[in-house]
N, CA, C, O and the ligand as a Tripos MOL2 file, in Angstrom:
@<TRIPOS>MOLECULE
protein
  253   251    64     0     0
PROTEIN
NO_CHARGES

@<TRIPOS>ATOM
      1 N         -33.5630   -3.4910    3.9760 N.3       1 MET1
      2 CA        -32.7560   -4.0490    3.1490 C.3       1 MET1
      3 C         -33.1380   -5.3760    2.6050 C.2       1 MET1
      4 O         -33.5210   -6.2050    3.4310 O.2       1 MET1
      5 N         -33.1010   -5.6950    1.4260 N.am      2 GLY2
      6 CA        -33.2890   -7.0470    1.1620 C.3       2 GLY2
      7 C         -32.1960   -8.0410    1.6050 C.2       2 GLY2
      8 O         -31.0010   -7.7620    1.5100 O.2       2 GLY2
      9 N         -32.6540   -9.2150    2.0960 N.am      3 ALA3
     10 CA        -31.8790  -10.2280    2.6100 C.3       3 ALA3
     11 C         -31.8310  -11.2470    1.3970 C.2       3 ALA3
     12 O         -32.8850  -11.5710    0.8490 O.2       3 ALA3
     13 N         -30.6080  -11.7540    0.9760 N.am      4 PRO4
     14 CA        -30.4380  -13.0460    0.1110 C.3       4 PRO4
     15 C         -31.4170  -14.1850    0.4390 C.2       4 PRO4
     16 O         -31.6670  -14.4170    1.6220 O.2       4 PRO4
     17 N         -31.8970  -14.7950   -0.3870 N.am      5 LYS5
     18 CA        -32.7830  -15.8520   -0.1710 C.3       5 LYS5
     19 C         -31.8550  -17.0760    0.0310 C.2       5 LYS5
     20 O         -32.0810  -17.8450    0.9660 O.2       5 LYS5
     21 N         -30.8950  -17.2650   -0.7520 N.am      6 LYS6
     22 CA        -29.9600  -18.4670   -0.4670 C.3       6 LYS6
     23 C         -28.6380  -18.1060   -0.3720 C.2       6 LYS6
     24 O         -28.2480  -17.1130   -0.9870 O.2       6 LYS6
     25 N         -27.7080  -18.9110    0.4620 N.am      7 LYS7
     26 CA        -26.4390  -18.8970    0.5850 C.3       7 LYS7
     27 C         -25.7870  -19.2540   -0.7870 C.2       7 LYS7
     28 O         -26.0130  -20.2710   -1.4430 O.2       7 LYS7
     29 N         -24.8970  -18.1890   -1.1160 N.am      8 PRO8
     30 CA        -24.1840  -18.4690   -2.2800 C.3       8 PRO8
     31 C         -23.3670  -19.6830   -2.4930 C.2       8 PRO8
     32 O         -22.6410  -20.0330   -1.5620 O.2       8 PRO8
     33 N         -23.3800  -20.3490   -3.5400 N.am      9 THR9
     34 CA        -22.8090  -21.6250   -3.7400 C.3       9 THR9
     35 C         -21.1330  -21.4320   -3.5530 C.2       9 THR9
     36 O         -20.6500  -20.3010   -3.5120 O.2       9 THR9
     37 N         -20.4670  -22.4000   -3.4670 N.am     10 ARG10
     38 CA        -18.9780  -22.3640   -3.2900 C.3      10 ARG10
     39 C         -18.4550  -21.7670   -4.5430 C.2      10 ARG10
     40 O         -17.5130  -20.9770   -4.4820 O.2      10 ARG10
     41 N         -19.0260  -22.1040   -5.7300 N.am     11 MET11
     42 CA        -18.6180  -21.7120   -6.9640 C.3      11 MET11
     43 C         -18.8550  -20.2000   -7.1190 C.2      11 MET11
     44 O         -17.9390  -19.4270   -7.3970 O.2      11 MET11
     45 N         -20.2400  -19.7830   -6.9080 N.am     12 LYS12
     46 CA        -20.3220  -18.2830   -6.9950 C.3      12 LYS12
     47 C         -19.5240  -17.3850   -6.0520 C.2      12 LYS12
     48 O         -19.0940  -16.2940   -6.4270 O.2      12 LYS12
     49 N         -19.3140  -17.9160   -4.6870 N.am     13 ARG13
     50 CA        -18.6940  -17.2000   -3.9260 C.3      13 ARG13
     51 C         -17.1340  -16.9740   -4.4890 C.2      13 ARG13
     52 O         -16.5610  -15.8880   -4.5800 O.2      13 ARG13
     53 N         -16.6050  -18.2750   -4.8370 N.am     14 ASP14
     54 CA        -15.2810  -18.2430   -5.2740 C.3      14 ASP14
     55 C         -15.1280  -17.2410   -6.7760 C.2      14 ASP14
     56 O         -14.1350  -16.5340   -6.9500 O.2      14 ASP14
     57 N         -16.1430  -17.3100   -7.6780 N.am     15 GLN15
     58 CA        -16.1210  -16.5470   -8.8220 C.3      15 GLN15
     59 C         -16.0380  -14.9940   -8.4080 C.2      15 GLN15
     60 O         -15.2540  -14.2040   -8.9330 O.2      15 GLN15
     61 N         -16.8910  -14.6860   -7.4650 N.am     16 ARG16
     62 CA        -16.7070  -13.3080   -6.9260 C.3      16 ARG16
     63 C         -15.2510  -12.8780   -6.7010 C.2      16 ARG16
     64 O         -14.6530  -11.9180   -7.1860 O.2      16 ARG16
     65 N         -14.8360  -13.8030   -5.8640 N.am     17 ARG17
     66 CA        -13.4160  -13.6550   -5.1170 C.3      17 ARG17
     67 C         -12.4870  -13.6610   -6.0950 C.2      17 ARG17
     68 O         -11.4340  -13.1080   -5.7790 O.2      17 ARG17
     69 N         -12.5560  -14.2050   -7.4070 N.am     18 ALA18
     70 CA        -11.5790  -14.3070   -8.4180 C.3      18 ALA18
     71 C         -11.1330  -12.6760   -8.7060 C.2      18 ALA18
     72 O          -9.9530  -12.3630   -8.8600 O.2      18 ALA18
     73 N         -12.0150  -11.8980   -8.7440 N.am     19 HIS19
     74 CA        -11.5480  -10.6090   -9.1080 C.3      19 HIS19
     75 C         -10.8680   -9.7470   -8.1050 C.2      19 HIS19
     76 O         -10.3670   -8.7090   -8.5370 O.2      19 HIS19
     77 N         -10.7740   -9.9960   -6.9040 N.am     20 PHE20
     78 CA        -10.0380   -9.1810   -5.9940 C.3      20 PHE20
     79 C          -8.7130   -9.8380   -5.6680 C.2      20 PHE20
     80 O          -8.5470  -10.7770   -4.8900 O.2      20 PHE20
     81 N          -7.7990   -9.2080   -6.3770 N.am     21 LYS21
     82 CA         -6.3790   -9.6820   -6.1940 C.3      21 LYS21
     83 C          -5.4630   -8.6380   -5.4610 C.2      21 LYS21
     84 O          -5.8470   -7.4680   -5.4890 O.2      21 LYS21
     85 N          -4.4040   -8.9080   -4.8710 N.am     22 ALA22
     86 CA         -3.4200   -7.9770   -4.3100 C.3      22 ALA22
     87 C          -2.8770   -7.1190   -5.4100 C.2      22 ALA22
     88 O          -2.4040   -7.6260   -6.4270 O.2      22 ALA22
     89 N          -2.9370   -5.8750   -5.2270 N.am     23 THR23
     90 CA         -2.3930   -4.8080   -6.1900 C.3      23 THR23
     91 C          -0.9350   -4.8560   -5.7850 C.2      23 THR23
     92 O          -0.6040   -4.9050   -4.6000 O.2      23 THR23
     93 N          -0.0520   -4.8420   -6.8050 N.am     24 VAL24
     94 CA          1.4920   -4.7430   -6.7320 C.3      24 VAL24
     95 C           1.6250   -3.1800   -6.2290 C.2      24 VAL24
     96 O           0.9160   -2.3110   -6.7370 O.2      24 VAL24
     97 N           2.5270   -2.9020   -5.2560 N.am     25 PRO25
     98 CA          2.7820   -1.8060   -4.9110 C.3      25 PRO25
     99 C           3.8850   -1.1940   -5.9490 C.2      25 PRO25
    100 O           4.8550   -1.8880   -6.2530 O.2      25 PRO25
    101 N           3.7260    0.0720   -6.4670 N.am     26 ASN26
    102 CA          4.5010    0.5980   -7.2220 C.3      26 ASN26
    103 C           5.6650    1.2520   -6.4890 C.2      26 ASN26
    104 O           5.5780    2.4140   -6.0950 O.2      26 ASN26
    105 N           6.7430    0.5170   -6.3080 N.am     27 LEU27
    106 CA          8.0080    0.7240   -5.4280 C.3      27 LEU27
    107 C           8.9750    1.4830   -6.2990 C.2      27 LEU27
    108 O           9.3280    1.0660   -7.4020 O.2      27 LEU27
    109 N           9.3840    2.5940   -5.7730 N.am     28 ILE28
    110 CA         10.6900    3.5260   -6.4760 C.3      28 ILE28
    111 C          11.5010    3.4200   -5.3600 C.2      28 ILE28
    112 O          11.2030    3.0030   -4.2410 O.2      28 ILE28
    113 N          12.8800    3.9670   -5.9060 N.am     29 GLU29
    114 CA         13.6740    4.1890   -4.9490 C.3      29 GLU29
    115 C          13.7980    5.7680   -4.5170 C.2      29 GLU29
    116 O          13.9010    6.6440   -5.3760 O.2      29 GLU29
    117 N          13.7830    6.0070   -3.3540 N.am     30 CYS30
    118 CA         13.9840    7.3430   -2.8110 C.3      30 CYS30
    119 C          15.0590    8.1270   -3.4020 C.2      30 CYS30
    120 O          16.1840    7.6280   -3.3580 O.2      30 CYS30
    121 N          14.9220    9.1820   -3.9070 N.am     31 PRO31
    122 CA         15.8590   10.0240   -4.6860 C.3      31 PRO31
    123 C          17.0670   10.5180   -3.4210 C.2      31 PRO31
    124 O          18.2160   10.8500   -3.7130 O.2      31 PRO31
    125 N          16.5780   10.4830   -2.1410 N.am     32 HIS32
    126 CA         17.3500   11.0290   -1.3270 C.3      32 HIS32
    127 C          18.1710   10.2360   -0.2660 C.2      32 HIS32
    128 O          19.2860   10.5620    0.1400 O.2      32 HIS32
    129 N          17.4470    9.1350    0.1280 N.am     33 CYS33
    130 CA         18.0190    8.1260    0.9340 C.3      33 CYS33
    131 C          18.2970    6.6360    0.2870 C.2      33 CYS33
    132 O          18.9890    5.7570    0.8010 O.2      33 CYS33
    133 N          17.5330    6.5590   -1.0680 N.am     34 HIS34
    134 CA         17.6320    5.3810   -1.7960 C.3      34 HIS34
    135 C          16.9550    4.0190   -1.1550 C.2      34 HIS34
    136 O          17.2930    2.8560   -1.3760 O.2      34 HIS34
    137 N          16.0010    4.4540   -0.3800 N.am     35 GLU35
    138 CA         15.0620    3.3700    0.2240 C.3      35 GLU35
    139 C          13.9860    3.0390   -0.7530 C.2      35 GLU35
    140 O          13.7640    3.9070   -1.5970 O.2      35 GLU35
    141 N          13.2540    1.9170   -0.8010 N.am     36 LEU36
    142 CA         12.4260    1.5000   -1.7520 C.3      36 LEU36
    143 C          11.1450    1.9130   -0.9510 C.2      36 LEU36
    144 O          10.8200    1.4130    0.1260 O.2      36 LEU36
    145 N          10.4370    2.9300   -1.6480 N.am     37 ILE37
    146 CA          9.1060    3.3090   -1.1020 C.3      37 ILE37
    147 C           8.0470    3.4610   -2.2010 C.2      37 ILE37
    148 O           8.3870    3.6110   -3.3750 O.2      37 ILE37
    149 N           6.7000    3.4190   -1.8020 N.am     38 PRO38
    150 CA          5.8340    3.5450   -2.8660 C.3      38 PRO38
    151 C           5.9070    4.9820   -3.6990 C.2      38 PRO38
    152 O           6.4210    5.9390   -3.1200 O.2      38 PRO38
    153 N           5.4840    5.1170   -4.8270 N.am     39 SER39
    154 CA          5.6650    6.1530   -5.5690 C.3      39 SER39
    155 C           4.4470    7.1190   -5.1200 C.2      39 SER39
    156 O           3.3510    6.7120   -4.7350 O.2      39 SER39
    157 N           4.8500    8.5080   -5.2440 N.am     40 HIS40
    158 CA          3.9560    9.4050   -4.9330 C.3      40 HIS40
    159 C           3.6040    9.6340   -3.4130 C.2      40 HIS40
    160 O           2.5430   10.1220   -3.0220 O.2      40 HIS40
    161 N           4.6540    9.2090   -2.6010 N.am     41 THR41
    162 CA          4.3840    9.1160   -0.9910 C.3      41 THR41
    163 C           5.7320    9.8500   -0.5560 C.2      41 THR41
    164 O           6.8140    9.7220   -1.1280 O.2      41 THR41
    165 N           5.4730   10.6360    0.5510 N.am     42 VAL42
    166 CA          6.7330   10.9800    1.2750 C.3      42 VAL42
    167 C           7.3970    9.7840    1.7580 C.2      42 VAL42
    168 O           6.7970    8.8120    2.2180 O.2      42 VAL42
    169 N           8.7220    9.8910    1.6320 N.am     43 CYS43
    170 CA          9.5610    8.7080    2.1720 C.3      43 CYS43
    171 C           9.3470    8.8150    3.7450 C.2      43 CYS43
    172 O           9.4360    9.8410    4.4200 O.2      43 CYS43
    173 N           9.0220    7.4290    4.2140 N.am     44 PRO44
    174 CA          9.0810    7.2930    5.5870 C.3      44 PRO44
    175 C          10.2830    7.1680    6.3500 C.2      44 PRO44
    176 O          10.4070    7.1300    7.5740 O.2      44 PRO44
    177 N          11.2120    7.1060    5.3890 N.am     45 ASN45
    178 CA         12.5130    6.7970    6.0990 C.3      45 ASN45
    179 C          13.2260    8.2690    6.2700 C.2      45 ASN45
    180 O          13.6880    8.5820    7.3680 O.2      45 ASN45
    181 N          13.2930    9.0960    5.2270 N.am     46 CYS46
    182 CA         13.9750   10.5540    5.4140 C.3      46 CYS46
    183 C          12.8570   11.3590    5.4370 C.2      46 CYS46
    184 O          13.1540   12.4300    5.9670 O.2      46 CYS46
    185 N          11.6930   11.3160    5.0940 N.am     47 GLY47
    186 CA         10.7590   12.4170    4.9440 C.3      47 GLY47
    187 C          10.7230   13.4390    3.6700 C.2      47 GLY47
    188 O          10.0640   14.4770    3.5960 O.2      47 GLY47
    189 N          11.5050   12.9450    2.7890 N.am     48 TRP48
    190 CA         11.6800   13.7500    1.5360 C.3      48 TRP48
    191 C          10.6370   13.5000    0.5260 C.2      48 TRP48
    192 O          10.2530   12.3360    0.4040 O.2      48 TRP48
    193 N          10.1200   14.4200   -0.2160 N.am     49 TYR49
    194 CA          9.2670   14.2310   -1.2870 C.3      49 TYR49
    195 C           9.3970   15.5320   -2.3450 C.2      49 TYR49
    196 O           9.2430   16.6680   -1.8960 O.2      49 TYR49
    197 N           9.6220   15.3660   -3.4530 N.am     50 GLY50
    198 CA          9.7440   16.3200   -4.5130 C.3      50 GLY50
    199 C          10.8550   17.1270   -4.2660 C.2      50 GLY50
    200 O          10.6960   18.3460   -4.3210 O.2      50 GLY50
    201 N          12.2080   16.5540   -3.9430 N.am     51 GLY51
    202 CA         13.4540   17.2520   -3.7730 C.3      51 GLY51
    203 C          13.5330   18.0210   -2.4910 C.2      51 GLY51
    204 O          14.5620   18.6790   -2.3360 O.2      51 GLY51
    205 N          12.6430   18.0570   -1.5590 N.am     52 GLU52
    206 CA         12.5420   18.7930   -0.3780 C.3      52 GLU52
    207 C          12.2100   17.9490    0.8280 C.2      52 GLU52
    208 O          11.6450   16.8780    0.6060 O.2      52 GLU52
    209 N          12.5330   18.3430    2.3000 N.am     53 GLU53
    210 CA         12.2210   17.5930    3.2680 C.3      53 GLU53
    211 C          10.7690   18.0880    3.7330 C.2      53 GLU53
    212 O          10.5920   19.2540    4.0880 O.2      53 GLU53
    213 N           9.9140   17.2990    3.7160 N.am     54 LYS54
    214 CA          8.4730   17.4060    3.9530 C.3      54 LYS54
    215 C           8.0740   17.4260    5.2610 C.2      54 LYS54
    216 O           7.4190   18.3670    5.7100 O.2      54 LYS54
    217 N           8.4160   16.4440    5.9420 N.am     55 ILE55
    218 CA          8.2560   16.0380    7.3480 C.3      55 ILE55
    219 C           9.6160   15.6220    7.9910 C.2      55 ILE55
    220 O          10.4710   15.0210    7.3420 O.2      55 ILE55
    221 N           9.7680   15.9610    9.2600 N.am     56 LYS56
    222 CA         10.8590   15.5560    9.8730 C.3      56 LYS56
    223 C          10.9070   14.4480   10.4740 C.2      56 LYS56
    224 O           9.9890   14.2820   11.2770 O.2      56 LYS56
    225 N          11.8520   13.3920   10.3530 N.am     57 ILE57
    226 CA         11.7720   12.3910   10.8440 C.3      57 ILE57
    227 C          12.9680   12.2910   12.0750 C.2      57 ILE57
    228 O          14.1510   12.6240   12.0040 O.2      57 ILE57
    229 N          12.2260   11.7180   13.2000 N.am     58 GLU58
    230 CA         12.9950   11.5750   14.4300 C.3      58 GLU58
    231 C          14.0560   10.3550   14.2570 C.2      58 GLU58
    232 O          13.6860    9.1820   14.3180 O.2      58 GLU58
    233 N          15.2790   10.6990   14.0590 N.am     59 LYS59
    234 CA         16.1720    9.4790   13.9140 C.3      59 LYS59
    235 C          16.0950    8.8010   15.3460 C.2      59 LYS59
    236 O          16.2910    9.3900   16.4100 O.2      59 LYS59
    237 N          15.8200    7.6540   15.2120 N.am     60 GLU60
    238 CA         15.9340    6.5610   16.2770 C.3      60 GLU60
    239 C          16.4470    5.3880   15.9800 C.2      60 GLU60
    240 O          15.9290    4.8010   15.0300 O.2      60 GLU60
    241 N          17.5230    4.7660   16.6560 N.am     61 GLU61
    242 CA         18.1170    3.3350   16.1960 C.3      61 GLU61
    243 C          17.2060    2.4120   16.7540 C.2      61 GLU61
    244 O          16.7810    2.6390   17.8870 O.2      61 GLU61
    245 N          16.8050    1.3130   16.0810 N.am     62 LYS62
    246 CA         16.0630    0.1480   16.7690 C.3      62 LYS62
    247 C          17.0330   -0.6780   17.4080 C.2      62 LYS62
    248 O          18.1800   -0.7890   16.9750 O.2      62 LYS62
    249 N          16.6020   -1.2690   18.4400 N.am     63 GLY63
    250 CA         17.4360   -2.4070   19.0160 C.3      63 GLY63
    251 C          18.1760   -1.7310   20.1600 C.2      63 GLY63
    252 O          18.9570   -2.3780   20.8570 O.2      63 GLY63
    253 ZN         14.2250    8.8240    1.5620 Zn       64 ZN64
@<TRIPOS>BOND
     1     1     2 1
     2     2     3 1
     3     3     4 2
     4     3     5 am
     5     5     6 1
     6     6     7 1
     7     7     8 2
     8     7     9 am
     9     9    10 1
    10    10    11 1
    11    11    12 2
    12    11    13 am
    13    13    14 1
    14    14    15 1
    15    15    16 2
    16    15    17 am
    17    17    18 1
    18    18    19 1
    19    19    20 2
    20    19    21 am
    21    21    22 1
    22    22    23 1
    23    23    24 2
    24    23    25 am
    25    25    26 1
    26    26    27 1
    27    27    28 2
    28    27    29 am
    29    29    30 1
    30    30    31 1
    31    31    32 2
    32    31    33 am
    33    33    34 1
    34    34    35 1
    35    35    36 2
    36    35    37 am
    37    37    38 1
    38    38    39 1
    39    39    40 2
    40    39    41 am
    41    41    42 1
    42    42    43 1
    43    43    44 2
    44    43    45 am
    45    45    46 1
    46    46    47 1
    47    47    48 2
    48    47    49 am
    49    49    50 1
    50    50    51 1
    51    51    52 2
    52    51    53 am
    53    53    54 1
    54    54    55 1
    55    55    56 2
    56    55    57 am
    57    57    58 1
    58    58    59 1
    59    59    60 2
    60    59    61 am
    61    61    62 1
    62    62    63 1
    63    63    64 2
    64    63    65 am
    65    65    66 1
    66    66    67 1
    67    67    68 2
    68    67    69 am
    69    69    70 1
    70    70    71 1
    71    71    72 2
    72    71    73 am
    73    73    74 1
    74    74    75 1
    75    75    76 2
    76    75    77 am
    77    77    78 1
    78    78    79 1
    79    79    80 2
    80    79    81 am
    81    81    82 1
    82    82    83 1
    83    83    84 2
    84    83    85 am
    85    85    86 1
    86    86    87 1
    87    87    88 2
    88    87    89 am
    89    89    90 1
    90    90    91 1
    91    91    92 2
    92    91    93 am
    93    93    94 1
    94    94    95 1
    95    95    96 2
    96    95    97 am
    97    97    98 1
    98    98    99 1
    99    99   100 2
   100    99   101 am
   101   101   102 1
   102   102   103 1
   103   103   104 2
   104   103   105 am
   105   105   106 1
   106   106   107 1
   107   107   108 2
   108   107   109 am
   109   109   110 1
   110   110   111 1
   111   111   112 2
   112   111   113 am
   113   113   114 1
   114   114   115 1
   115   115   116 2
   116   115   117 am
   117   117   118 1
   118   118   119 1
   119   119   120 2
   120   119   121 am
   121   121   122 1
   122   122   123 1
   123   123   124 2
   124   123   125 am
   125   125   126 1
   126   126   127 1
   127   127   128 2
   128   127   129 am
   129   129   130 1
   130   130   131 1
   131   131   132 2
   132   131   133 am
   133   133   134 1
   134   134   135 1
   135   135   136 2
   136   135   137 am
   137   137   138 1
   138   138   139 1
   139   139   140 2
   140   139   141 am
   141   141   142 1
   142   142   143 1
   143   143   144 2
   144   143   145 am
   145   145   146 1
   146   146   147 1
   147   147   148 2
   148   147   149 am
   149   149   150 1
   150   150   151 1
   151   151   152 2
   152   151   153 am
   153   153   154 1
   154   154   155 1
   155   155   156 2
   156   155   157 am
   157   157   158 1
   158   158   159 1
   159   159   160 2
   160   159   161 am
   161   161   162 1
   162   162   163 1
   163   163   164 2
   164   163   165 am
   165   165   166 1
   166   166   167 1
   167   167   168 2
   168   167   169 am
   169   169   170 1
   170   170   171 1
   171   171   172 2
   172   171   173 am
   173   173   174 1
   174   174   175 1
   175   175   176 2
   176   175   177 am
   177   177   178 1
   178   178   179 1
   179   179   180 2
   180   179   181 am
   181   181   182 1
   182   182   183 1
   183   183   184 2
   184   183   185 am
   185   185   186 1
   186   186   187 1
   187   187   188 2
   188   187   189 am
   189   189   190 1
   190   190   191 1
   191   191   192 2
   192   191   193 am
   193   193   194 1
   194   194   195 1
   195   195   196 2
   196   195   197 am
   197   197   198 1
   198   198   199 1
   199   199   200 2
   200   199   201 am
   201   201   202 1
   202   202   203 1
   203   203   204 2
   204   203   205 am
   205   205   206 1
   206   206   207 1
   207   207   208 2
   208   207   209 am
   209   209   210 1
   210   210   211 1
   211   211   212 2
   212   211   213 am
   213   213   214 1
   214   214   215 1
   215   215   216 2
   216   215   217 am
   217   217   218 1
   218   218   219 1
   219   219   220 2
   220   219   221 am
   221   221   222 1
   222   222   223 1
   223   223   224 2
   224   223   225 am
   225   225   226 1
   226   226   227 1
   227   227   228 2
   228   227   229 am
   229   229   230 1
   230   230   231 1
   231   231   232 2
   232   231   233 am
   233   233   234 1
   234   234   235 1
   235   235   236 2
   236   235   237 am
   237   237   238 1
   238   238   239 1
   239   239   240 2
   240   239   241 am
   241   241   242 1
   242   242   243 1
   243   243   244 2
   244   243   245 am
   245   245   246 1
   246   246   247 1
   247   247   248 2
   248   247   249 am
   249   249   250 1
   250   250   251 1
   251   251   252 2
@<TRIPOS>SUBSTRUCTURE
     1 MET1         2 RESIDUE 1 A MET
     2 GLY2         6 RESIDUE 1 A GLY
     3 ALA3        10 RESIDUE 1 A ALA
     4 PRO4        14 RESIDUE 1 A PRO
     5 LYS5        18 RESIDUE 1 A LYS
     6 LYS6        22 RESIDUE 1 A LYS
     7 LYS7        26 RESIDUE 1 A LYS
     8 PRO8        30 RESIDUE 1 A PRO
     9 THR9        34 RESIDUE 1 A THR
    10 ARG10       38 RESIDUE 1 A ARG
    11 MET11       42 RESIDUE 1 A MET
    12 LYS12       46 RESIDUE 1 A LYS
    13 ARG13       50 RESIDUE 1 A ARG
    14 ASP14       54 RESIDUE 1 A ASP
    15 GLN15       58 RESIDUE 1 A GLN
    16 ARG16       62 RESIDUE 1 A ARG
    17 ARG17       66 RESIDUE 1 A ARG
    18 ALA18       70 RESIDUE 1 A ALA
    19 HIS19       74 RESIDUE 1 A HIS
    20 PHE20       78 RESIDUE 1 A PHE
    21 LYS21       82 RESIDUE 1 A LYS
    22 ALA22       86 RESIDUE 1 A ALA
    23 THR23       90 RESIDUE 1 A THR
    24 VAL24       94 RESIDUE 1 A VAL
    25 PRO25       98 RESIDUE 1 A PRO
    26 ASN26      102 RESIDUE 1 A ASN
    27 LEU27      106 RESIDUE 1 A LEU
    28 ILE28      110 RESIDUE 1 A ILE
    29 GLU29      114 RESIDUE 1 A GLU
    30 CYS30      118 RESIDUE 1 A CYS
    31 PRO31      122 RESIDUE 1 A PRO
    32 HIS32      126 RESIDUE 1 A HIS
    33 CYS33      130 RESIDUE 1 A CYS
    34 HIS34      134 RESIDUE 1 A HIS
    35 GLU35      138 RESIDUE 1 A GLU
    36 LEU36      142 RESIDUE 1 A LEU
    37 ILE37      146 RESIDUE 1 A ILE
    38 PRO38      150 RESIDUE 1 A PRO
    39 SER39      154 RESIDUE 1 A SER
    40 HIS40      158 RESIDUE 1 A HIS
    41 THR41      162 RESIDUE 1 A THR
    42 VAL42      166 RESIDUE 1 A VAL
    43 CYS43      170 RESIDUE 1 A CYS
    44 PRO44      174 RESIDUE 1 A PRO
    45 ASN45      178 RESIDUE 1 A ASN
    46 CYS46      182 RESIDUE 1 A CYS
    47 GLY47      186 RESIDUE 1 A GLY
    48 TRP48      190 RESIDUE 1 A TRP
    49 TYR49      194 RESIDUE 1 A TYR
    50 GLY50      198 RESIDUE 1 A GLY
    51 GLY51      202 RESIDUE 1 A GLY
    52 GLU52      206 RESIDUE 1 A GLU
    53 GLU53      210 RESIDUE 1 A GLU
    54 LYS54      214 RESIDUE 1 A LYS
    55 ILE55      218 RESIDUE 1 A ILE
    56 LYS56      222 RESIDUE 1 A LYS
    57 ILE57      226 RESIDUE 1 A ILE
    58 GLU58      230 RESIDUE 1 A GLU
    59 LYS59      234 RESIDUE 1 A LYS
    60 GLU60      238 RESIDUE 1 A GLU
    61 GLU61      242 RESIDUE 1 A GLU
    62 LYS62      246 RESIDUE 1 A LYS
    63 GLY63      250 RESIDUE 1 A GLY
    64 ZN64       253 GROUP 0 **** ****
């Protein structure tokens, strides 16, 4: 592997990092329990996706 000859300057380093930004999660409301969940995911709260229960969620109260 080729090794870089020089340490990147602060400017070059920061210019590179200017392109990576946090992506905003596309939050939707679960149609079943109305929790805010990322779209196209099985709801972690109730386990529903696409109008049916895909995974069983063990109901445990915290605290
Ligand atoms: Zn849900």
